[in-house]
N, C-alpha and C positions, 0 to 999 in steps of 0.2 A: 504495500500500500504506501508506504514512505518514498518507495524506486518511482511508481507512476507517478504520486502526487508531485515529482522533482522533475519528471520529464514533463508533467503536462505544464508546469511552471516555465520550464526551460520555452519550449515550444510560445508558450503566449506571451514572451520579453522578446521571441524573434521578429522581425518585422513581416507585414502580411496580414491577411485576412484568417480569423480563427476563427473557428465555431465547429458544431455538430455535423457529421455526414450525414443526410438522409439519402440514401441509395434507391433508384429507381429499379426495382427488379421487374415490374411489369408496365404498362403502358398508362400514366395518369394517377398511379399509385402513389407517388410521393407528394402528390397535391394534397391529399388527404391527412400525409402525416408529418407534413412540414410545420415547425413552430417560428418562432420569432429568436433569431438570432442564430440561427441553420446555415449548411451550406447545404443546396439540393446539389446531388449528384443523377444527372439527366442523359437521355441518349435521343435529343429530339433534333433531326435534321433539317432546318429554315423553321429557327425557334419562332411560333405564332405569337401573335401581342396577347392571345387570348391567355396561354399559357402563361407569358411573361407577367399578366396582370394580374394571376391569381399568386403566384410567386413573389410579389409585390405587397400583396393585399396581407399574404403571410407573415412579412416580417424577415424575408432570406436576408443575408448580409453576403452570399456569394453562390454563383451558381458554376458549376463543373460541367460543361456537356462532351459528351465523348464524341459527338459527331460535329460538325463542323454547325454553328449557329447560322450562317448564310453561305450557302451552298453556291449561289451566282443564278441559279434558273430564274428566280423573281425577288424584289425588295422586299423581304419581308420584316414584318416591325418589331419582332420580338426582342431581339437584342439592343435595339434602342431604348423601350421601355426601361429594361432592366438598368442600363446606364444612367437614363434620367433620373431615376432614383436612388442614382448612387451604390447600386449593388454591382459587386465586382464578377466580372464574365471570363471564364480561362474555357474556350472551347479547340474542338478537335484533338482533346487528350486519346482518342482511342478506347474500344469499347474493353481491351484488356485493363485497363485501368479501373474502368467502372467497378470490374469485377473483384479487385485487387482490395477495394476501400470496403471497411466491416461496415456495416449500417451502423449507426450511433459511437462512431470513432470520432475524434477528434483530429480536425486536418487543418491544414493551413495552406493559404495561396497567397505565393508572392513570385511575380514576372514570368508568369505563364508555367510555373512547378505547382503540383500537386504534393503535399508533404504530410507523412504521418511522424510525428516527433521531426528527428534528424533526418529520416530515411526518403527520399523523394521517392514516390508511387507512379510518377508519371510526367510528362508536360506537352503542353499545349500551347495554343495563342492568348494572350491576355489583351482583352478586346478593350479597346478607349474609343471615344466619340469621333476622333478622326478616322482612326480603323476603320471602324462602320462605316461613318458617312464615303468613305471611300469603296468598300464593300458592297455598299447600296448604289451607287454610281454604275459601279459595273454591272449589277444583277439587274439593272433596267433594260438591258439588250434581251434578257431570258422572258422579257414580257408577251412578246407576240405569242410565244409558243403556249404559255400558260394561258392567253386567253383563246388561244384554239381549241386546246383540252376543255377549257371552261364551256363555252359554245357547246360541244361534242356532250357535256355533263347536262347543260339545260335541257338540250332536245331530250335527252335519255329520262331525266327527271319528270318532265313533262308527261312522257309516254306512261310513267307509272303513276303519278299523282295527278292527272287530267281533273278527274271527277273532283279532287278535294281544290284544286288552284281555280277550276272555272266554275264549281256549281257549289262548293262547301259542302260535297257529301263524305261524312266521317266527321265532323265537326260533333262532339259531344254537348248534351244541351246541359244548361245553367239554370240553380234557382234564382240567383241574381240577374234583375233585367238590364241590359245594356242600350235598347231600342233607342235611339232618340239622345242618347245621353253621350257623354265626353268620356273618353276612357284613357288613363294614365299607367302606362305600361313600364313599370323599372326593372331593367336587367342589369348585372353586374360587372360593367362595362367601366373602363377607366375613368376615373372621376365622377361617377355616378353619384355619391355620397351628395359631393358639392351642386352639383346640377338637380339634385331632389329638393336640396335646401333653398337654393333660389326660387323653386317653386312652390313655396309655402303660402304666398299670397293665391295665387292660382289654385291651390287646392283648398284654400281658407273661402275661397268665391265663388267657384264653381262646384266644387264638392264632387268632382268626378269617381268614376269606378276606378277603385285601386286595382292593378295585379302585378306581382311579383314574380319575378322570374327568377328560382334557386336565391340565389344570393341578393337579390334585388328585392326579395320579401322580407329577410333580416333586415336591410337599409330601411326599409319601410318601417317596421317596428321599433328601431332607434332612434328615427325621427319622430316617432309619436304619432304614428298612422297605424290604422288596421287595414290590412289588406282585406281586400272582398277574396279575390282569387289567386290562388299559388300556382304556378306551370313550371314543374322540373322534376328532376330525380329526387325522391325524398332521402336519401342517403347523402346528400349535399346541404341540405337544409335542418336547422335545427328543430328538435324537440319543441321545444317552447313556442316557435313560430308555426309549426306543421299542428299545433292543438290552439291556434289563436283563434278559429271559428271561421277561418277562409276556405272558401270551397277550393277541393284540389283535384289539378290535372294533371296528370300522370303520362309523360310522353311513353308510348309503346311501341315497340319494333312493329312492320309490316303483319308479323305471323303474331302478333295479339301480345306475346311477352312484355311485360311491363319491369325493368329493372326497378328494385326499390318497394315494389308492391308486397312483398313478405313483410318488409318493417310497416307499412301503413295498416297490416292486416294486425301486428302484434300492439301495435298503439292503439287500434279499437277503432280509428278515426274513417268515416267516409272518403272516397274517392271515385274519381270517373278517369278514364284512359283514354289517349288521341291516338290509336295507332298511324304513323304518318314517318317519313323518312326526313322531314326537317329538324332544325334545332328547337328548342324550346322558346326562344325568341320569335322565330317566325310562327311559330304555333298558337302563343299567345294573340300576335297580329290576327292571325286566321279566325281566332275565337271573337273577337272585338268586331270584325267584319263580319263575320257569319249572323253575328247576333246583333248586328245592326246599330253600332255604335256610331253617334253623328261626327266622330273627332277622334282619331287615335293620338295622343302624343306622348313620345317616344324620349325614355331617359335610359341611357348606359347602351345606347347601340350605336354600331357603327357600320356605314355601308359604304366607305370610299373604295377605288377602284383597287389598292392597295389591300385592303383588307378584304374585298372579295375573294383576292388569288390568294389571301394567307393560308397556309398551311394546317392551321388548326380550323378553318372553318369550310375545309376542301370538300368534304361530305357533304355538306349544306351549302353550299355556294348558290346551285339552283334556285334551291328552296329560299335562299334570301332573296335576290335577285325576282323570282316570280312573285313573291309575296309580294313586295314592294309596287311590281308593277299592278298587280290585284288591287292593292288598297288605293293605288293613286295619291291621287290629291288630299284624303281622307286624313293620310300620316303625316304628324309635322313633327320635327325634334324638338325636344323638350328645351333645347339652348333657346330657340327663336322665340319660342312663348316665353322665357323669363325675359327676354331682350325688349320685347314688347310690352310686358307689363311693366319693368321698370321705364320706358318711356312715355307710359301715359301721366299724364299732370295728375299730382295730389292734391285732395281736396283741400289741404290748408294750404296749399299755394293761391286757390281758387279763392277762399276766404280772404285771405291778405289781400288779393286784388281789388275783392270788392269793397274791404274795409277802405284801401288807399283811392278809391276814386269819389267813395263818399267825404273822403276827408279832403280830396279836393275840389270836390262841389260844395261842402261846408265853407272854405277858406275863399273861393271865388264870391260868394254870397255875402259873406262879411268885408271882404274889399269891396265888393261895387257899390255897397251901402243897402241892397237889396235882403239882406239878411234879417233885418227888424220884422219888414213887412212879410216876409216867408212864415216867420216864425210866428207871427201873428195870425195869418191866415191858418196855419196849421190848427192853433190854438181855436178858432173860432168853429174849424171844422169839427174838431173832438170835441166842444162844447156841444153842437149840432146833434152829433150821433148821440152822445149823453140824454140828452133832452129826448130825442125821440126814442130810445130803448126804454128811458125812464117811464113816456108816457103808453108805453105798450104793455109794460106789467104793472100800470095804477090803475 
């Protein structure tokens, strides 16, 4: 024990980033186990924005990627998100390094090296803002190929899901009515908590139907709002949120299997399934559209060209594209709504303007010498009205 403690203190005194390694053994499992101060060891070629945002939210201080974080196929967004959050990124270390690192071991990252104690386990490329910017410039050349693949995937998706996208067939029924109402859909995208905070006045004035998509439901509750509908895998949602009284919609595979349904059954909570190949955000939009919402406000959604091509959304890119086409002008980004809310003239400013006009009028009357006559006219009129009213009740 004393020797291990001494080695730990020696490692912490060395330069670099030191943390507990959380090694990904199965795709996506590290995101459920990583905690604040950990170093995530992953194997993600072309690190996507969604995975990076999840790592940022978890509070990791470093990421070791066995694969290249930017391969050059297209300009993916994950590395930029990590570096913007001050997270150390070492990529391209190779899969053998990830296998040599034990989950839970204390590791250190320094100048591209991955160390356990004084022993170097492997070496990769330590990325910074400049290196990532250079890689992104080179990767833009691969966008045309990705766009061709995206077009082919869109046609294939429409062939499988045309009845859902075109006619809304397969959308589950809900108890809450959305018809003619505005619906606010909150997804766990980057910066969604801040965007939701800026919509506080909008929620108070319009009282929209609140739909939380997985982590977005947690954010709604933390902000003091009760979600009306929750869409997503129950395994990624806290028990308290699942039991908050919202209607639960669980995405299911086309064969009917719904991941996380067992947990809902164990908790004794009612839920409906939504068999479709789209991601939870798209299913939430389709729910609002099929139930005749008048307007859909989105928070935490990203649908730029780069995000359409991002690897983490590759399976649902056609879904996102076609869903946005389906809703058309009915869907509005929450940031735009917040901007319009801020641009509205406050009531206080209107009151001050009216008072200023009255003050100017009063000064003008006094200066012109008509003030006394005007005040006398008001007094005579008030006396006449008072006498009339007194006669009515006598």
